[in-house]
Short mmCIF file of the C-alpha atoms (twelve columns), coordinates in Angstrom:
data_MODEL
# 
_entry.id   MODEL 
# 
loop_
_atom_site.group_PDB 
_atom_site.id 
_atom_site.type_symbol 
_atom_site.label_atom_id 
_atom_site.label_alt_id 
_atom_site.label_comp_id 
_atom_site.label_asym_id 
_atom_site.label_seq_id 
_atom_site.Cartn_x 
_atom_site.Cartn_y 
_atom_site.Cartn_z 
_atom_site.pdbx_PDB_model_num 
ATOM 1  C CA . MET A 1  -19.695 7.332   7.635   1 
ATOM 2  C CA . SER A 2  -16.369 9.069   7.106   1 
ATOM 3  C CA . GLN A 3  -14.834 9.625   3.698   1 
ATOM 4  C CA . ARG A 4  -11.425 8.204   2.894   1 
ATOM 5  C CA . SER A 5  -8.751  10.385  1.428   1 
ATOM 6  C CA . GLU A 6  -7.441  9.329   -1.980  1 
ATOM 7  C CA . GLN A 7  -3.897  10.067  -0.831  1 
ATOM 8  C CA . ALA A 8  -2.500  8.077   2.071   1 
ATOM 9  C CA . PRO A 9  -0.860  10.097  4.838   1 
ATOM 10 C CA . ALA A 10 2.923   10.238  4.971   1 
ATOM 11 C CA . VAL A 11 4.783   8.446   7.748   1 
ATOM 12 C CA . SER A 12 8.276   9.685   8.566   1 
ATOM 13 C CA . GLY A 13 8.250   11.731  5.377   1 
ATOM 14 C CA . ARG A 14 7.480   8.710   3.176   1 
ATOM 15 C CA . PRO A 15 4.139   8.037   1.516   1 
ATOM 16 C CA . VAL A 16 2.165   5.079   2.844   1 
ATOM 17 C CA . VAL A 17 1.635   2.363   0.253   1 
ATOM 18 C CA . ARG A 18 -1.606  0.464   0.750   1 
ATOM 19 C CA . MET A 19 -2.547  -2.958  -0.554  1 
ATOM 20 C CA . ARG A 20 -5.045  -1.357  -2.915  1 
ATOM 21 C CA . ASP A 21 -2.225  0.804   -4.359  1 
ATOM 22 C CA . VAL A 22 -0.096  -2.292  -4.987  1 
ATOM 23 C CA . ALA A 23 -3.080  -4.164  -6.461  1 
ATOM 24 C CA . ALA A 24 -3.876  -1.318  -8.854  1 
ATOM 25 C CA . ALA A 25 -0.242  -1.065  -9.995  1 
ATOM 26 C CA . ALA A 26 0.006   -4.838  -10.502 1 
ATOM 27 C CA . GLY A 27 -3.404  -5.212  -12.135 1 
ATOM 28 C CA . VAL A 28 -4.598  -7.757  -9.580  1 
ATOM 29 C CA . SER A 29 -7.138  -7.800  -6.768  1 
ATOM 30 C CA . VAL A 30 -6.465  -6.621  -3.227  1 
ATOM 31 C CA . LYS A 31 -7.166  -10.197 -2.109  1 
ATOM 32 C CA . THR A 32 -4.320  -11.452 -4.338  1 
ATOM 33 C CA . VAL A 33 -1.933  -8.896  -2.829  1 
ATOM 34 C CA . SER A 34 -3.045  -9.992  0.640   1 
ATOM 35 C CA . HIS A 35 -2.401  -13.657 -0.207  1 
ATOM 36 C CA . VAL A 36 1.101   -12.856 -1.454  1 
ATOM 37 C CA . ALA A 37 1.922   -10.637 1.534   1 
ATOM 38 C CA . ASN A 38 0.706   -13.235 4.029   1 
ATOM 39 C CA . GLY A 39 1.912   -16.344 2.189   1 
ATOM 40 C CA . THR A 40 -1.598  -17.801 2.089   1 
ATOM 41 C CA . GLY A 41 -3.755  -19.090 -0.728  1 
ATOM 42 C CA . GLN A 42 -2.587  -20.146 -4.154  1 
ATOM 43 C CA . VAL A 43 -1.127  -17.419 -6.327  1 
ATOM 44 C CA . THR A 44 0.284   -18.188 -9.768  1 
ATOM 45 C CA . ASP A 45 2.887   -16.311 -11.770 1 
ATOM 46 C CA . ALA A 46 0.309   -15.677 -14.526 1 
ATOM 47 C CA . THR A 47 0.582   -11.900 -14.197 1 
ATOM 48 C CA . GLY A 48 4.128   -11.884 -15.544 1 
ATOM 49 C CA . PRO A 49 7.153   -9.888  -14.410 1 
ATOM 50 C CA . VAL A 50 6.803   -6.900  -12.126 1 
ATOM 51 C CA . ARG A 51 7.491   -3.536  -13.746 1 
ATOM 52 C CA . VAL A 52 8.248   -0.547  -11.550 1 
# 
């Protein structure tokens, strides 16, 4: 089994942002991020405003 790098490779000089990176920053699960990205499932606004 191969090991995953903690840092995603850069594409065109920009870092790759993975769903798990977004989930960690938002304090939600990867499944929740997937639901939002794909427009599936029921996701509430309970997490509050997004802070960057």
